[in-house]
N, C-alpha and C positions, 0 to 999 in steps of 0.2 A: 234677285229680283229682276223682272223686266218692265220696262217702263215702255209706255206707245201713247206716242204723239195721236192727237185727234187727227182726222182727214185732213184735207184742205178742200174746199171745195167752189169754183167759179162761182163770180158774180154772175157770169152770161152761160147759157148751155140754150143746149137743145128740149126743145119739148116731145118729141118722141125718139124713134129709135138712132142709136147712134150707130155709125157702120162702119166708120173707121177714127181709130186715136194714132199720130204718130207722132215723134219728137223730126225736127227739122229746124233749120236756120232761121232768126230774126224776119222777119219782113221789110221791104225799104221803110211801108210805115213806123214800123220799131227801131229803125235804125239810129234813133238818136237817144235811144239809151244806151248804157251801158254793156255791150252784149259780154265782155270780160266779167261783170258781173250774171248778167243771168243768164248766160252758156245760148244752151237750146230752148226751142220755144215748142209747147204742146199745139198741135192740130187736131181738129175733131170735125169729121163731116156726117152729117145727120139732119133731117126737114129739108133735105136740096141746098143744105150751104157747108159753105168751112169757115171753122171758125179757127182763130187764133191767138191763144191764151198766153199769155207770161205767168209761167209759174212763180215767180215769185211775185209775180204782184196781183192775183189771184182776183180782189175786188177790183180791180180794172177793168173796162166794159173791153170784152175782147173783140180783136178786129175781122172784121169781115173780109173773107180775101179775095169772095166775090165781087162783092164790091171797090174792091182797090185795083184789080184787075181792070173794073168797068170804068174807074177811074184815071188807070191812067194808060189804057188803051185808044190814041185815038181814029181807030177804027169806027170803036162804039158809035152811035147818034146819041144825041141827047134823048131820054125816055128812052130807050132799047132797054128789052128785059133783059137781065140778066140769067145767064142759064141755069139750070135747074142743076148741082153738083150730085156727083154718086160716088167718087171715090179722087184721094189723094196718095200718092207715093211719091219716096221722095229714093234719087240712085244711095247707092252707099256714103259715096264721097260729098252726098246734099251738095252738087252744082247743080242736080237737074230735077225739077221734079213736073210730076204727069199730074192731072189735073182730069176725072171721068164727068162727063157730062150724060145726061137721061136720055139725051134726044141723041146722042152716039158722038 
């Protein structure tokens, strides 16, 4: 007899179409968590934003990658707009990430 578990659903989600779902390493904002327990995180791109979901803690709010970039980049001015994100892709070794914006 086969038993199936109910699907796990993140409490943070996109309102419209999601264009990319990919696995990647934890960001620095989640580095204080035990990486060996969580392994890779799930990244989703939709609604012009990229969210980082913690697979084993889906009840926690997902991290906005755009806000993380904005807050850690000294070239952004306070109050400046975060670009509309359209794509995220990791290199096969997960050392490099490419993020696409709607404005090119």
